[in-house]
C-alpha positions in Angstrom: 13.7 83.0 86.8 11.9 86.0 85.7 8.9 86.2 83.5 8.8 88.7 80.5 5.8 89.3 78.4 6.6 88.6 74.5 4.8 91.0 72.2 2.3 89.9 69.7 3.4 88.7 66.4 1.3 90.9 64.2 2.1 90.4 60.2 2.7 94.1 58.4 -0.2 95.0 56.0 0.2 97.0 53.1 -0.9 100.7 53.3 -4.3 101.4 51.6 -3.8 101.7 47.9 -0.6 100.2 47.7 0.0 97.7 45.0 0.7 94.4 46.0 4.0 92.5 44.9 4.7 89.0 43.5 7.4 87.0 43.9 10.7 88.9 42.0 8.0 91.9 43.1 6.3 91.8 39.6 3.1 93.0 40.4 0.1 90.8 41.1 -2.8 91.1 38.4 -6.2 90.6 39.6 -7.8 87.1 38.8 -10.2 87.4 36.0 -14.2 87.4 37.0 -17.0 85.5 35.1 -19.3 87.8 33.2 -22.6 87.9 35.8 -26.0 88.5 34.5 -27.2 92.2 33.9 -28.6 92.5 37.4 -25.5 91.3 38.9 -26.6 88.0 40.2 -25.5 84.7 39.4 -28.0 82.0 37.9 -30.1 80.5 40.7 -30.5 77.1 38.5 -26.7 76.5 39.0 -25.3 74.8 42.1 -21.4 74.2 42.8 -19.6 72.0 45.6 -16.1 71.1 45.9 -15.7 67.3 47.1 -13.1 65.0 46.7 -12.9 61.3 45.1 -12.5 58.3 47.5 -10.2 55.3 47.2 -13.4 53.7 45.6 -14.4 56.2 43.2 -17.6 57.6 45.6 -17.5 61.1 45.2 -19.2 62.7 48.6 -21.9 64.8 46.3 -25.0 63.6 48.2 -25.9 67.1 48.4 -25.7 68.2 44.9 -27.5 65.2 43.8 -30.1 65.5 45.6 -30.5 69.1 44.5 -31.3 67.3 41.4 -33.6 65.2 42.1 -31.2 62.0 41.5 -32.4 59.6 44.2 -30.4 56.0 45.1 -31.0 53.9 42.1 -31.0 56.7 39.6 -29.4 55.3 36.7 -26.9 57.9 34.9 -24.2 58.1 31.6 -21.0 59.3 32.3 -18.9 61.0 30.0 -15.8 62.3 29.9 -14.2 65.1 27.4 -10.8 66.8 27.6 -10.8 65.7 31.5 -14.5 67.0 31.9 -16.7 64.8 33.4 -20.6 65.0 32.1 -23.3 63.0 33.8 -26.6 62.8 33.2 -30.0 60.9 33.8 -30.1 58.0 31.1 -32.9 55.2 31.5 -30.3 52.9 30.3 -27.2 54.6 31.8 -24.7 51.9 33.2 -23.8 54.1 36.3 -26.1 54.5 39.2 -26.3 56.5 42.4 -25.8 54.1 45.1 -27.9 53.0 47.9 -26.5 55.7 49.9 -26.9 58.6 48.0 -23.2 58.3 46.4 -22.0 58.6 42.9 -19.9 56.2 41.8 -17.1 57.2 39.2 -16.3 54.2 37.7 -12.7 53.3 37.3 -12.7 53.9 33.7 -14.0 57.1 34.2 -11.3 58.1 36.7 -8.4 56.9 34.9 -9.9 59.4 31.7 -9.3 62.4 34.1 -6.4 61.1 35.8 -8.2 60.8 39.2 -7.0 59.5 42.6 -8.1 58.7 45.7 -7.9 62.5 47.3 -8.7 64.6 44.2 -10.9 67.1 44.2 -13.5 68.0 41.8 -15.8 70.6 41.1 -19.2 69.7 40.7 -21.6 72.2 38.8 -25.0 71.2 38.8 -27.4 73.0 35.9 -31.2 72.5 37.1 -32.3 73.7 33.6 -30.8 70.9 31.6 -30.3 68.1 34.7 -26.8 68.0 34.3 -23.7 67.5 36.7 -20.5 68.5 35.2 -17.1 67.7 36.9 -13.9 69.6 36.7 -10.9 68.0 38.4 -8.3 70.6 39.6 -5.8 70.2 36.9 -8.7 71.1 33.9 -9.6 74.3 35.9 -6.0 75.5 36.2 -5.8 75.3 32.8 -9.2 76.9 32.0 -8.3 79.6 34.3 -4.8 80.3 32.5 -6.4 80.1 29.4 -8.8 82.8 30.6 -6.3 84.8 32.4 -3.7 84.7 29.3 -7.0 85.9 26.9 -7.5 88.9 29.6 -4.1 89.8 29.4 -3.9 90.2 25.7 -1.9 86.9 25.9 1.4 88.5 27.1 2.1 85.7 29.6 5.4 85.4 31.0 
């Protein structure tokens, strides 16, 4: 048996300045970008986390809850509208941050948003308002498609 060297497999990269082609040779458009503040920075009072929901409805977001100052036992009010989850501190809230610092989404909330174990949420914590907003990925898809269609002038195929 003779050994021979196998050349490295390096994917072909487009020539600088070339336009990438998508499916069917159509030109890919850049993703829409959010408007930034005049100095180009994002607001420091907003924190983001991408997390998953476990089979018990627990959201592994202890860091973002700590950012908001929500300690174990903090009572919360959880609402849903159009698939978006809004969480805020409420003295009479029916939900709480559990003893380990996790947020638990009750079964009705998970059903409203069609969340199953393993589904991901983009969590957005706003320090100014003290509100945590959860966006399930299908809701993000819907929002991004709408923003992209608006940027295209609505001529989506």
